[in-house]
All heavy atoms as a GROMACS GRO file, in nm:
protein
  626
    1MET      N    1  11.699   5.560   9.114
    1MET     CA    2  11.767   5.667   9.184
    1MET      C    3  11.666   5.778   9.214
    1MET      O    4  11.585   5.812   9.130
    1MET     CB    5  11.882   5.717   9.098
    1MET     CG    6  11.975   5.809   9.168
    1MET     SD    7  12.114   5.853   9.062
    1MET     CE    8  12.246   5.805   9.166
    2LYS      N    9  11.675   5.833   9.332
    2LYS     CA   10  11.581   5.935   9.377
    2LYS      C   11  11.625   6.074   9.330
    2LYS      O   12  11.742   6.108   9.334
    2LYS     CB   13  11.576   5.930   9.528
    2LYS     CG   14  11.464   6.003   9.590
    2LYS     CD   15  11.465   5.980   9.740
    2LYS     CE   16  11.350   6.051   9.805
    2LYS     NZ   17  11.354   6.037   9.948
    3LYS      N   18  11.528   6.154   9.285
    3LYS     CA   19  11.558   6.291   9.243
    3LYS      C   20  11.563   6.382   9.367
    3LYS      O   21  11.466   6.390   9.442
    3LYS     CB   22  11.449   6.343   9.150
    3LYS     CG   23  11.463   6.306   9.008
    3LYS     CD   24  11.356   6.378   8.930
    3LYS     CE   25  11.380   6.370   8.783
    3LYS     NZ   26  11.280   6.443   8.708
    4ASN      N   27  11.675   6.447   9.386
    4ASN     CA   28  11.688   6.547   9.492
    4ASN      C   29  11.800   6.643   9.454
    4ASN      O   30  11.862   6.631   9.349
    4ASN     CB   31  11.709   6.484   9.630
    4ASN     CG   32  11.833   6.398   9.638
    4ASN    OD1   33  11.929   6.421   9.566
    4ASN    ND2   34  11.830   6.300   9.725
    5GLY      N   35  11.828   6.737   9.540
    5GLY     CA   36  11.929   6.838   9.511
    5GLY      C   37  12.070   6.781   9.498
    5GLY      O   38  12.149   6.827   9.416
    6TRP      N   39  12.102   6.681   9.580
    6TRP     CA   40  12.236   6.622   9.575
    6TRP      C   41  12.257   6.546   9.444
    6TRP      O   42  12.366   6.548   9.387
    6TRP     CB   43  12.259   6.529   9.694
    6TRP     CG   44  12.269   6.604   9.822
    6TRP    CD1   45  12.178   6.606   9.923
    6TRP    CD2   46  12.375   6.691   9.862
    6TRP    NE1   47  12.220   6.689  10.024
    6TRP    CE2   48  12.343   6.742   9.989
    6TRP    CE3   49  12.494   6.731   9.804
    6TRP    CZ2   50  12.424   6.830  10.057
    6TRP    CZ3   51  12.576   6.819   9.873
    6TRP    CH2   52  12.541   6.868   9.998
    7THR      N   53  12.152   6.481   9.397
    7THR     CA   54  12.162   6.409   9.270
    7THR      C   55  12.181   6.508   9.155
    7THR      O   56  12.261   6.483   9.064
    7THR     CB   57  12.036   6.324   9.246
    7THR    OG1   58  12.012   6.244   9.361
    7THR    CG2   59  12.052   6.234   9.125
    8LEU      N   60  12.109   6.618   9.160
    8LEU     CA   61  12.125   6.722   9.058
    8LEU      C   62  12.267   6.778   9.059
    8LEU      O   63  12.329   6.796   8.954
    8LEU     CB   64  12.024   6.833   9.079
    8LEU     CG   65  12.032   6.953   8.985
    8LEU    CD1   66  12.007   6.910   8.841
    8LEU    CD2   67  11.934   7.060   9.027
    9LEU      N   68  12.320   6.805   9.178
    9LEU     CA   69  12.456   6.855   9.190
    9LEU      C   70  12.558   6.753   9.137
    9LEU      O   71  12.653   6.790   9.068
    9LEU     CB   72  12.486   6.889   9.336
    9LEU     CG   73  12.622   6.950   9.365
    9LEU    CD1   74  12.633   7.088   9.301
    9LEU    CD2   75  12.646   6.959   9.514
   10LEU      N   76  12.536   6.626   9.167
   10LEU     CA   77  12.624   6.520   9.119
   10LEU      C   78  12.621   6.512   8.966
   10LEU      O   79  12.725   6.506   8.901
   10LEU     CB   80  12.584   6.386   9.180
   10LEU     CG   81  12.663   6.265   9.131
   10LEU    CD1   82  12.807   6.274   9.179
   10LEU    CD2   83  12.599   6.137   9.176
   11PHE      N   84  12.503   6.514   8.908
   11PHE     CA   85  12.492   6.509   8.762
   11PHE      C   86  12.557   6.632   8.698
   11PHE      O   87  12.625   6.620   8.596
   11PHE     CB   88  12.345   6.499   8.720
   11PHE     CG   89  12.295   6.359   8.707
   11PHE    CD1   90  12.272   6.281   8.818
   11PHE    CD2   91  12.269   6.305   8.583
   11PHE    CE1   92  12.226   6.153   8.808
   11PHE    CE2   93  12.222   6.176   8.570
   11PHE     CZ   94  12.201   6.098   8.683
   12GLY      N   95  12.537   6.750   8.756
   12GLY     CA   96  12.599   6.871   8.702
   12GLY      C   97  12.751   6.866   8.708
   12GLY      O   98  12.819   6.900   8.612
   13ALA      N   99  12.804   6.821   8.822
   13ALA     CA  100  12.949   6.812   8.837
   13ALA      C  101  13.009   6.710   8.742
   13ALA      O  102  13.113   6.733   8.680
   13ALA     CB  103  12.985   6.778   8.982
   14LEU      N  104  12.941   6.595   8.728
   14LEU     CA  105  12.991   6.492   8.635
   14LEU      C  106  12.982   6.539   8.490
   14LEU      O  107  13.069   6.508   8.409
   14LEU     CB  108  12.915   6.361   8.655
   14LEU     CG  109  12.944   6.287   8.784
   14LEU    CD1  110  12.856   6.165   8.796
   14LEU    CD2  111  13.091   6.249   8.792
   15GLY      N  112  12.878   6.616   8.458
   15GLY     CA  113  12.867   6.671   8.323
   15GLY      C  114  12.978   6.769   8.292
   15GLY      O  115  13.037   6.768   8.184
   16LEU      N  116  13.009   6.857   8.388
   16LEU     CA  117  13.119   6.952   8.368
   16LEU      C  118  13.253   6.881   8.361
   16LEU      O  119  13.341   6.920   8.283
   16LEU     CB  120  13.119   7.057   8.479
   16LEU     CG  121  13.013   7.165   8.468
   16LEU    CD1  122  13.017   7.254   8.592
   16LEU    CD2  123  13.029   7.246   8.343
   17LEU      N  124  13.271   6.777   8.441
   17LEU     CA  125  13.395   6.700   8.438
   17LEU      C  126  13.411   6.630   8.304
   17LEU      O  127  13.519   6.631   8.244
   17LEU     CB  128  13.398   6.600   8.552
   17LEU     CG  129  13.523   6.515   8.563
   17LEU    CD1  130  13.645   6.603   8.591
   17LEU    CD2  131  13.507   6.411   8.672
   18ALA      N  132  13.304   6.570   8.255
   18ALA     CA  133  13.309   6.504   8.124
   18ALA      C  134  13.337   6.606   8.014
   18ALA      O  135  13.413   6.579   7.920
   18ALA     CB  136  13.178   6.431   8.097
   19GLY      N  137  13.279   6.724   8.025
   19GLY     CA  138  13.304   6.829   7.928
   19GLY      C  139  13.448   6.878   7.930
   19GLY      O  140  13.507   6.905   7.826
   20ALA      N  141  13.506   6.887   8.049
   20ALA     CA  142  13.645   6.929   8.060
   20ALA      C  143  13.739   6.826   7.999
   20ALA      O  144  13.836   6.860   7.930
   20ALA     CB  145  13.681   6.953   8.206
   21LEU      N  146  13.709   6.698   8.023
   21LEU     CA  147  13.791   6.592   7.963
   21LEU      C  148  13.778   6.590   7.811
   21LEU      O  149  13.877   6.579   7.739
   21LEU     CB  150  13.753   6.457   8.022
   21LEU     CG  151  13.794   6.432   8.166
   21LEU    CD1  152  13.735   6.300   8.216
   21LEU    CD2  153  13.943   6.433   8.181
   22ALA      N  154  13.655   6.603   7.762
   22ALA     CA  155  13.634   6.607   7.617
   22ALA      C  156  13.702   6.730   7.556
   22ALA      O  157  13.758   6.723   7.446
   22ALA     CB  158  13.484   6.609   7.586
   23ASP      N  159  13.700   6.841   7.628
   23ASP     CA  160  13.766   6.963   7.580
   23ASP      C  161  13.916   6.941   7.566
   23ASP      O  162  13.976   6.983   7.466
   23ASP     CB  163  13.736   7.076   7.678
   23ASP     CG  164  13.791   7.209   7.630
   23ASP    OD1  165  13.775   7.240   7.512
   23ASP    OD2  166  13.850   7.282   7.713
   24ARG      N  167  13.978   6.876   7.663
   24ARG     CA  168  14.122   6.849   7.655
   24ARG      C  169  14.156   6.756   7.539
   24ARG      O  170  14.255   6.773   7.471
   24ARG     CB  171  14.172   6.787   7.784
   24ARG     CG  172  14.190   6.887   7.893
   24ARG     CD  173  14.264   6.825   8.007
   24ARG     NE  174  14.282   6.925   8.110
   24ARG     CZ  175  14.359   6.907   8.214
   24ARG    NH1  176  14.421   6.794   8.231
   24ARG    NH2  177  14.371   7.002   8.304
   25TRP      N  178  14.072   6.654   7.520
   25TRP     CA  179  14.099   6.559   7.412
   25TRP      C  180  14.078   6.621   7.275
   25TRP      O  181  14.148   6.587   7.180
   25TRP     CB  182  14.012   6.436   7.426
   25TRP     CG  183  14.044   6.352   7.546
   25TRP    CD1  184  14.166   6.340   7.607
   25TRP    CD2  185  13.954   6.273   7.622
   25TRP    NE1  186  14.157   6.256   7.715
   25TRP    CE2  187  14.029   6.212   7.726
   25TRP    CE3  188  13.819   6.245   7.611
   25TRP    CZ2  189  13.971   6.128   7.818
   25TRP    CZ3  190  13.762   6.159   7.704
   25TRP    CH2  191  13.837   6.102   7.806
   26LEU      N  192  13.982   6.713   7.264
   26LEU     CA  193  13.951   6.771   7.133
   26LEU      C  194  14.035   6.894   7.100
   26LEU      O  195  14.026   6.944   6.988
   26LEU     CB  196  13.802   6.807   7.127
   26LEU     CG  197  13.706   6.689   7.132
   26LEU    CD1  198  13.563   6.739   7.138
   26LEU    CD2  199  13.726   6.598   7.014
   27LYS      N  200  14.114   6.944   7.194
   27LYS     CA  201  14.198   7.062   7.167
   27LYS      C  202  14.299   7.036   7.055
   27LYS      O  203  14.337   7.128   6.985
   27LYS     CB  204  14.273   7.103   7.293
   27LYS     CG  205  14.199   7.204   7.374
   27LYS     CD  206  14.293   7.271   7.470
   27LYS     CE  207  14.223   7.348   7.575
   27LYS     NZ  208  14.146   7.459   7.534
   28GLU      N  209  14.340   6.912   7.038
   28GLU     CA  210  14.441   6.879   6.937
   28GLU      C  211  14.384   6.869   6.797
   28GLU      O  212  14.459   6.859   6.701
   28GLU     CB  213  14.509   6.748   6.976
   28GLU     CG  214  14.579   6.756   7.110
   28GLU     CD  215  14.627   6.621   7.158
   28GLU    OE1  216  14.619   6.524   7.082
   28GLU    OE2  217  14.676   6.614   7.271
   29VAL      N  218  14.252   6.874   6.783
   29VAL     CA  219  14.188   6.866   6.652
   29VAL      C  220  14.169   7.008   6.600
   29VAL      O  221  14.091   7.084   6.656
   29VAL     CB  222  14.052   6.792   6.661
   29VAL    CG1  223  13.987   6.785   6.524
   29VAL    CG2  224  14.070   6.655   6.722
   30PRO      N  225  14.239   7.047   6.492
   30PRO     CA  226  14.230   7.185   6.445
   30PRO      C  227  14.090   7.226   6.398
   30PRO      O  228  14.051   7.342   6.411
   30PRO     CB  229  14.329   7.191   6.328
   30PRO     CG  230  14.412   7.070   6.338
   30PRO     CD  231  14.337   6.970   6.418
   31ALA      N  232  14.013   7.133   6.346
   31ALA     CA  233  13.880   7.166   6.295
   31ALA      C  234  13.782   7.202   6.407
   31ALA      O  235  13.680   7.267   6.382
   31ALA     CB  236  13.826   7.049   6.214
   32LEU      N  237  13.812   7.164   6.530
   32LEU     CA  238  13.722   7.189   6.643
   32LEU      C  239  13.774   7.298   6.736
   32LEU      O  240  13.737   7.305   6.853
   32LEU     CB  241  13.701   7.059   6.722
   32LEU     CG  242  13.639   6.944   6.643
   32LEU    CD1  243  13.635   6.819   6.728
   32LEU    CD2  244  13.502   6.981   6.593
   33ALA      N  245  13.857   7.385   6.684
   33ALA     CA  246  13.918   7.490   6.767
   33ALA      C  247  13.813   7.584   6.826
   33ALA      O  248  13.828   7.632   6.938
   33ALA     CB  249  14.020   7.569   6.687
   34GLN      N  250  13.706   7.613   6.753
   34GLN     CA  251  13.603   7.703   6.803
   34GLN      C  252  13.527   7.643   6.921
   34GLN      O  253  13.484   7.715   7.010
   34GLN     CB  254  13.503   7.737   6.692
   34GLN     CG  255  13.562   7.823   6.582
   34GLN     CD  256  13.596   7.962   6.632
   34GLN    OE1  257  13.536   8.011   6.728
   34GLN    NE2  258  13.690   8.026   6.567
   35LEU      N  259  13.512   7.512   6.923
   35LEU     CA  260  13.438   7.447   7.031
   35LEU      C  261  13.518   7.436   7.159
   35LEU      O  262  13.462   7.426   7.268
   35LEU     CB  263  13.393   7.307   6.987
   35LEU     CG  264  13.297   7.301   6.869
   35LEU    CD1  265  13.268   7.157   6.836
   35LEU    CD2  266  13.168   7.374   6.900
   36THR      N  267  13.650   7.435   7.147
   36THR     CA  268  13.734   7.416   7.266
   36THR      C  269  13.790   7.546   7.322
   36THR      O  270  13.859   7.543   7.423
   36THR     CB  271  13.850   7.321   7.232
   36THR    OG1  272  13.928   7.376   7.128
   36THR    CG2  273  13.799   7.184   7.193
   37ARG      N  274  13.760   7.657   7.260
   37ARG     CA  275  13.804   7.786   7.314
   37ARG      C  276  13.724   7.814   7.441
   37ARG      O  277  13.601   7.804   7.441
   37ARG     CB  278  13.782   7.896   7.211
   37ARG     CG  279  13.857   8.022   7.243
   37ARG     CD  280  13.847   8.121   7.132
   37ARG     NE  281  13.919   8.068   7.016
   37ARG     CZ  282  13.907   8.115   6.894
   37ARG    NH1  283  13.824   8.214   6.871
   37ARG    NH2  284  13.977   8.064   6.796
   38SER      N  285  13.790   7.849   7.549
   38SER     CA  286  13.720   7.861   7.677
   38SER      C  287  13.722   8.003   7.731
   38SER      O  288  13.808   8.083   7.699
   38SER     CB  289  13.782   7.766   7.779
   38SER     OG  290  13.916   7.803   7.805
   39ALA      N  291  13.622   8.030   7.814
   39ALA     CA  292  13.613   8.156   7.887
   39ALA      C  293  13.641   8.125   8.034
   39ALA      O  294  13.594   8.024   8.087
   39ALA     CB  295  13.475   8.217   7.872
   40GLU      N  296  13.718   8.210   8.098
   40GLU     CA  297  13.761   8.185   8.235
   40GLU      C  298  13.685   8.275   8.332
   40GLU      O  299  13.665   8.393   8.307
   40GLU     CB  300  13.911   8.212   8.246
   40GLU     CG  301  13.972   8.165   8.374
   40GLU     CD  302  14.122   8.179   8.372
   40GLU    OE1  303  14.188   8.098   8.305
   40GLU    OE2  304  14.172   8.271   8.438
   41LEU      N  305  13.643   8.216   8.442
   41LEU     CA  306  13.574   8.288   8.547
   41LEU      C  307  13.652   8.268   8.676
   41LEU      O  308  13.672   8.154   8.720
   41LEU     CB  309  13.430   8.234   8.562
   41LEU     CG  310  13.345   8.294   8.672
   41LEU    CD1  311  13.315   8.440   8.641
   41LEU    CD2  312  13.217   8.216   8.684
   42ASN      N  313  13.701   8.377   8.737
   42ASN     CA  314  13.782   8.370   8.859
   42ASN      C  315  13.706   8.432   8.976
   42ASN      O  316  13.636   8.532   8.960
   42ASN     CB  317  13.913   8.448   8.842
   42ASN     CG  318  14.005   8.381   8.745
   42ASN    OD1  319  14.014   8.260   8.740
   42ASN    ND2  320  14.074   8.461   8.666
   43TRP      N  321  13.726   8.374   9.094
   43TRP     CA  322  13.671   8.428   9.218
   43TRP      C  323  13.774   8.402   9.326
   43TRP      O  324  13.814   8.288   9.349
   43TRP     CB  325  13.538   8.361   9.250
   43TRP     CG  326  13.469   8.417   9.370
   43TRP    CD1  327  13.452   8.548   9.402
   43TRP    CD2  328  13.408   8.342   9.474
   43TRP    NE1  329  13.383   8.559   9.518
   43TRP    CE2  330  13.354   8.435   9.566
   43TRP    CE3  331  13.392   8.207   9.498
   43TRP    CZ2  332  13.287   8.395   9.680
   43TRP    CZ3  333  13.325   8.168   9.612
   43TRP    CH2  334  13.273   8.262   9.702
   44ARG      N  335  13.817   8.509   9.394
   44ARG     CA  336  13.922   8.497   9.496
   44ARG      C  337  13.875   8.562   9.627
   44ARG      O  338  13.919   8.672   9.661
   44ARG     CB  339  14.049   8.565   9.448
   44ARG     CG  340  14.113   8.496   9.331
   44ARG     CD  341  14.244   8.564   9.292
   44ARG     NE  342  14.306   8.492   9.186
   44ARG     CZ  343  14.298   8.527   9.058
   44ARG    NH1  344  14.231   8.635   9.023
   44ARG    NH2  345  14.357   8.456   8.966
   45PRO      N  346  13.790   8.492   9.702
   45PRO     CA  347  13.751   8.548   9.832
   45PRO      C  348  13.863   8.534   9.934
   45PRO      O  349  13.936   8.435   9.933
   45PRO     CB  350  13.629   8.464   9.870
   45PRO     CG  351  13.650   8.335   9.801
   45PRO     CD  352  13.723   8.367   9.673
   46ALA      N  353  13.876   8.633  10.019
   46ALA     CA  354  13.978   8.630  10.123
   46ALA      C  355  13.929   8.712  10.242
   46ALA      O  356  13.851   8.807  10.225
   46ALA     CB  357  14.110   8.685  10.073
   47ALA      N  358  13.974   8.676  10.360
   47ALA     CA  359  13.938   8.750  10.480
   47ALA      C  360  14.048   8.735  10.584
   47ALA      O  361  14.115   8.632  10.592
   47ALA     CB  362  13.806   8.701  10.538
   48ASP      N  363  14.066   8.841  10.662
   48ASP     CA  364  14.159   8.838  10.774
   48ASP      C  365  14.081   8.884  10.897
   48ASP      O  366  14.051   9.003  10.911
   48ASP     CB  367  14.278   8.929  10.748
   48ASP     CG  368  14.385   8.915  10.854
   48ASP    OD1  369  14.368   8.832  10.946
   48ASP    OD2  370  14.486   8.987  10.844
   49LEU      N  371  14.045   8.791  10.984
   49LEU     CA  372  13.962   8.820  11.099
   49LEU      C  373  14.042   8.831  11.228
   49LEU      O  374  13.986   8.827  11.337
   49LEU     CB  375  13.854   8.711  11.113
   49LEU     CG  376  13.767   8.690  10.990
   49LEU    CD1  377  13.677   8.570  11.011
   49LEU    CD2  378  13.687   8.813  10.957
   50GLY      N  379  14.171   8.845  11.216
   50GLY     CA  380  14.256   8.854  11.334
   50GLY      C  381  14.298   8.717  11.384
   50GLY      O  382  14.416   8.686  11.393
   51VAL      N  383  14.203   8.633  11.415
   51VAL     CA  384  14.232   8.499  11.464
   51VAL      C  385  14.238   8.401  11.347
   51VAL      O  386  14.315   8.307  11.346
   51VAL     CB  387  14.122   8.454  11.564
   51VAL    CG1  388  14.146   8.311  11.609
   51VAL    CG2  389  14.116   8.549  11.680
   52LEU      N  390  14.157   8.426  11.246
   52LEU     CA  391  14.145   8.336  11.133
   52LEU      C  392  14.168   8.414  11.003
   52LEU      O  393  14.114   8.523  10.985
   52LEU     CB  394  14.005   8.274  11.131
   52LEU     CG  395  13.970   8.183  11.015
   52LEU    CD1  396  14.052   8.055  11.023
   52LEU    CD2  397  13.822   8.151  11.017
   53ARG      N  398  14.250   8.359  10.918
   53ARG     CA  399  14.278   8.422  10.789
   53ARG      C  400  14.266   8.315  10.682
   53ARG      O  401  14.320   8.205  10.696
   53ARG     CB  402  14.418   8.480  10.787
   53ARG     CG  403  14.452   8.546  10.658
   53ARG     CD  404  14.589   8.608  10.666
   53ARG     NE  405  14.637   8.616  10.529
   53ARG     CZ  406  14.760   8.604  10.493
   53ARG    NH1  407  14.852   8.582  10.582
   53ARG    NH2  408  14.793   8.611  10.367
   54TYR      N  409  14.195   8.346  10.574
   54TYR     CA  410  14.184   8.250  10.465
   54TYR      C  411  14.189   8.319  10.330
   54TYR      O  412  14.154   8.436  10.318
   54TYR     CB  413  14.056   8.165  10.478
   54TYR     CG  414  13.929   8.240  10.447
   54TYR    CD1  415  13.879   8.248  10.318
   54TYR    CD2  416  13.857   8.303  10.548
   54TYR    CE1  417  13.763   8.316  10.290
   54TYR    CE2  418  13.742   8.371  10.522
   54TYR     CZ  419  13.694   8.377  10.393
   54TYR     OH  420  13.579   8.445  10.367
   55GLU      N  421  14.237   8.247  10.232
   55GLU     CA  422  14.238   8.289  10.093
   55GLU      C  423  14.196   8.170  10.010
   55GLU      O  424  14.241   8.058  10.032
   55GLU     CB  425  14.378   8.334  10.051
   55GLU     CG  426  14.426   8.456  10.124
   55GLU     CD  427  14.566   8.495  10.084
   55GLU    OE1  428  14.613   8.448   9.979
   55GLU    OE2  429  14.628   8.569  10.160
   56LEU      N  430  14.110   8.194   9.916
   56LEU     CA  431  14.059   8.087   9.832
   56LEU      C  432  14.064   8.134   9.688
   56LEU      O  433  14.029   8.248   9.658
   56LEU     CB  434  13.915   8.053   9.873
   56LEU     CG  435  13.849   7.933   9.811
   56LEU    CD1  436  13.925   7.806   9.844
   56LEU    CD2  437  13.707   7.922   9.859
   57ASP      N  438  14.108   8.047   9.600
   57ASP     CA  439  14.119   8.082   9.458
   57ASP      C  440  14.039   7.981   9.377
   57ASP      O  441  14.078   7.864   9.368
   57ASP     CB  442  14.266   8.082   9.415
   57ASP     CG  443  14.285   8.128   9.273
   57ASP    OD1  444  14.192   8.188   9.216
   57ASP    OD2  445  14.394   8.104   9.219
   58LEU      N  446  13.927   8.022   9.323
   58LEU     CA  447  13.842   7.936   9.241
   58LEU      C  448  13.846   7.985   9.097
   58LEU      O  449  13.825   8.103   9.070
   58LEU     CB  450  13.698   7.937   9.291
   58LEU     CG  451  13.675   7.882   9.431
   58LEU    CD1  452  13.533   7.908   9.474
   58LEU    CD2  453  13.705   7.736   9.434
   59THR      N  454  13.871   7.894   9.004
   59THR     CA  455  13.873   7.926   8.862
   59THR      C  456  13.788   7.826   8.787
   59THR      O  457  13.806   7.705   8.804
   59THR     CB  458  14.017   7.922   8.807
   59THR    OG1  459  14.098   8.011   8.883
   59THR    CG2  460  14.021   7.963   8.662
   60LEU      N  461  13.694   7.875   8.707
   60LEU     CA  462  13.611   7.790   8.623
   60LEU      C  463  13.638   7.825   8.478
   60LEU      O  464  13.638   7.942   8.441
   60LEU     CB  465  13.463   7.811   8.654
   60LEU     CG  466  13.417   7.772   8.793
   60LEU    CD1  467  13.273   7.815   8.814
   60LEU    CD2  468  13.430   7.624   8.813
   61ASN      N  469  13.662   7.724   8.397
   61ASN     CA  470  13.682   7.742   8.254
   61ASN      C  471  13.564   7.678   8.182
   61ASN      O  472  13.542   7.558   8.193
   61ASN     CB  473  13.812   7.677   8.206
   61ASN     CG  474  13.933   7.750   8.257
   61ASN    OD1  475  13.932   7.872   8.264
   61ASN    ND2  476  14.036   7.678   8.294
   62PHE      N  477  13.489   7.759   8.108
   62PHE     CA  478  13.375   7.710   8.033
   62PHE      C  479  13.406   7.715   7.885
   62PHE      O  480  13.456   7.815   7.834
   62PHE     CB  481  13.251   7.796   8.060
   62PHE     CG  482  13.196   7.781   8.199
   62PHE    CD1  483  13.210   7.883   8.291
   62PHE    CD2  484  13.131   7.666   8.235
   62PHE    CE1  485  13.159   7.869   8.418
   62PHE    CE2  486  13.079   7.652   8.363
   62PHE     CZ  487  13.094   7.752   8.453
   63SER      N  488  13.374   7.606   7.815
   63SER     CA  489  13.382   7.604   7.670
   63SER      C  490  13.250   7.551   7.618
   63SER      O  491  13.164   7.506   7.694
   63SER     CB  492  13.498   7.515   7.624
   63SER     OG  493  13.472   7.381   7.656
   64VAL      N  494  13.233   7.555   7.487
   64VAL     CA  495  13.110   7.506   7.428
   64VAL      C  496  13.093   7.356   7.457
   64VAL      O  497  12.983   7.309   7.490
   64VAL     CB  498  13.108   7.534   7.275
   64VAL    CG1  499  12.987   7.471   7.210
   64VAL    CG2  500  13.112   7.683   7.249
   65VAL      N  501  13.203   7.283   7.450
   65VAL     CA  502  13.198   7.139   7.475
   65VAL      C  503  13.155   7.111   7.619
   65VAL      O  504  13.070   7.024   7.644
   65VAL     CB  505  13.335   7.073   7.446
   65VAL    CG1  506  13.335   6.927   7.483
   65VAL    CG2  507  13.372   7.091   7.300
   66SER      N  508  13.208   7.183   7.715
   66SER     CA  509  13.171   7.158   7.855
   66SER      C  510  13.027   7.197   7.882
   66SER      O  511  12.957   7.130   7.958
   66SER     CB  512  13.266   7.232   7.949
   66SER     OG  513  13.255   7.370   7.934
   67LEU      N  514  12.978   7.304   7.819
   67LEU     CA  515  12.839   7.342   7.838
   67LEU      C  516  12.744   7.242   7.773
   67LEU      O  517  12.636   7.213   7.829
   67LEU     CB  518  12.815   7.482   7.783
   67LEU     CG  519  12.886   7.594   7.860
   67LEU    CD1  520  12.860   7.728   7.794
   67LEU    CD2  521  12.842   7.597   8.004
   68VAL      N  522  12.781   7.185   7.659
   68VAL     CA  523  12.699   7.082   7.595
   68VAL      C  524  12.692   6.958   7.685
   68VAL      O  525  12.584   6.900   7.703
   68VAL     CB  526  12.754   7.047   7.455
   68VAL    CG1  527  12.692   6.920   7.401
   68VAL    CG2  528  12.730   7.163   7.360
   69CYS      N  529  12.804   6.920   7.742
   69CYS     CA  530  12.804   6.804   7.833
   69CYS      C  531  12.721   6.833   7.959
   69CYS      O  532  12.653   6.744   8.010
   69CYS     CB  533  12.945   6.766   7.870
   69CYS     SG  534  13.033   6.685   7.736
   70LEU      N  535  12.724   6.957   8.008
   70LEU     CA  536  12.642   6.993   8.123
   70LEU      C  537  12.494   6.982   8.089
   70LEU      O  538  12.415   6.928   8.167
   70LEU     CB  539  12.676   7.135   8.170
   70LEU     CG  540  12.592   7.191   8.283
   70LEU    CD1  541  12.611   7.109   8.410
   70LEU    CD2  542  12.624   7.336   8.307
   71VAL      N  543  12.455   7.031   7.973
   71VAL     CA  544  12.315   7.022   7.931
   71VAL      C  545  12.273   6.876   7.915
   71VAL      O  546  12.162   6.837   7.957
   71VAL     CB  547  12.293   7.102   7.801
   71VAL    CG1  548  12.158   7.073   7.740
   71VAL    CG2  549  12.307   7.251   7.828
   72LEU      N  550  12.359   6.794   7.857
   72LEU     CA  551  12.328   6.651   7.843
   72LEU      C  552  12.311   6.584   7.980
   72LEU      O  553  12.222   6.501   7.998
   72LEU     CB  554  12.436   6.580   7.763
   72LEU     CG  555  12.439   6.610   7.614
   72LEU    CD1  556  12.560   6.543   7.549
   72LEU    CD2  557  12.311   6.566   7.546
   73ALA      N  558  12.395   6.620   8.075
   73ALA     CA  559  12.383   6.564   8.210
   73ALA      C  560  12.252   6.607   8.276
   73ALA      O  561  12.186   6.526   8.342
   73ALA     CB  562  12.502   6.607   8.295
   74LEU      N  563  12.212   6.732   8.256
   74LEU     CA  564  12.086   6.778   8.313
   74LEU      C  565  11.966   6.711   8.246
   74LEU      O  566  11.865   6.682   8.311
   74LEU     CB  567  12.076   6.930   8.304
   74LEU     CG  568  12.179   7.006   8.388
   74LEU    CD1  569  12.165   7.155   8.367
   74LEU    CD2  570  12.169   6.969   8.534
   75LEU      N  571  11.976   6.684   8.116
   75LEU     CA  572  11.870   6.610   8.047
   75LEU      C  573  11.860   6.467   8.100
   75LEU      O  574  11.750   6.414   8.116
   75LEU     CB  575  11.893   6.611   7.897
   75LEU     CG  576  11.868   6.744   7.827
   75LEU    CD1  577  11.907   6.735   7.679
   75LEU    CD2  578  11.723   6.787   7.841
   76LEU      N  579  11.975   6.405   8.126
   76LEU     CA  580  11.974   6.271   8.186
   76LEU      C  581  11.911   6.273   8.325
   76LEU      O  582  11.839   6.181   8.363
   76LEU     CB  583  12.115   6.215   8.194
   76LEU     CG  584  12.174   6.162   8.065
   76LEU    CD1  585  12.320   6.124   8.086
   76LEU    CD2  586  12.096   6.043   8.016
   77TYR      N  587  11.936   6.379   8.400
   77TYR     CA  588  11.876   6.392   8.533
   77TYR      C  589  11.724   6.400   8.523
   77TYR      O  590  11.653   6.340   8.601
   77TYR     CB  591  11.932   6.517   8.603
   77TYR     CG  592  11.862   6.549   8.732
   77TYR    CD1  593  11.888   6.476   8.847
   77TYR    CD2  594  11.769   6.652   8.739
   77TYR    CE1  595  11.824   6.504   8.966
   77TYR    CE2  596  11.705   6.680   8.857
   77TYR     CZ  597  11.732   6.607   8.970
   77TYR     OH  598  11.668   6.634   9.087
   78ARG      N  599  11.675   6.473   8.425
   78ARG     CA  600  11.531   6.486   8.407
   78ARG      C  601  11.466   6.354   8.367
   78ARG      O  602  11.348   6.333   8.395
   78ARG     CB  603  11.499   6.592   8.302
   78ARG     CG  604  11.528   6.733   8.353
   78ARG     CD  605  11.476   6.835   8.261
   78ARG     NE  606  11.332   6.818   8.246
   78ARG     CZ  607  11.255   6.899   8.178
   78ARG    NH1  608  11.308   7.003   8.118
   78ARG    NH2  609  11.127   6.878   8.168
   79LYS      N  610  11.542   6.266   8.300
   79LYS     CA  611  11.488   6.137   8.259
   79LYS      C  612  11.475   6.039   8.374
   79LYS      O  613  11.412   5.935   8.359
   79LYS     CB  614  11.577   6.074   8.151
   79LYS     CG  615  11.577   6.148   8.021
   79LYS     CD  616  11.452   6.118   7.944
   79LYS     CE  617  11.458   6.188   7.811
   79LYS     NZ  618  11.339   6.165   7.732
   80LEU      N  619  11.536   6.068   8.489
   80LEU     CA  620  11.528   5.976   8.604
   80LEU      C  621  11.385   5.955   8.648
   80LEU      O  622  11.303   6.034   8.652
   80LEU     CB  623  11.608   6.030   8.722
   80LEU     CG  624  11.758   6.019   8.712
   80LEU    CD1  625  11.822   6.078   8.837
   80LEU    CD2  626  11.803   5.877   8.698
   0.00000   0.00000   0.00000
């Protein structure tokens, strides 16, 4: 596989997705409550240009588990 920006973006997105899934599965384990506690980041851009109007709502939830999976995905990318 060739190293480029799209591959890096793919690995990062898959790492965050894997982290989100692991976070959901581990939420039910009381001993891992600190790892699954998440911080939320919101961004709501909107514009009304007369002819065109848009509103977008983006929310990112980061937890320790998702960040660990992101780092692991980036390490895998470097091994390519």
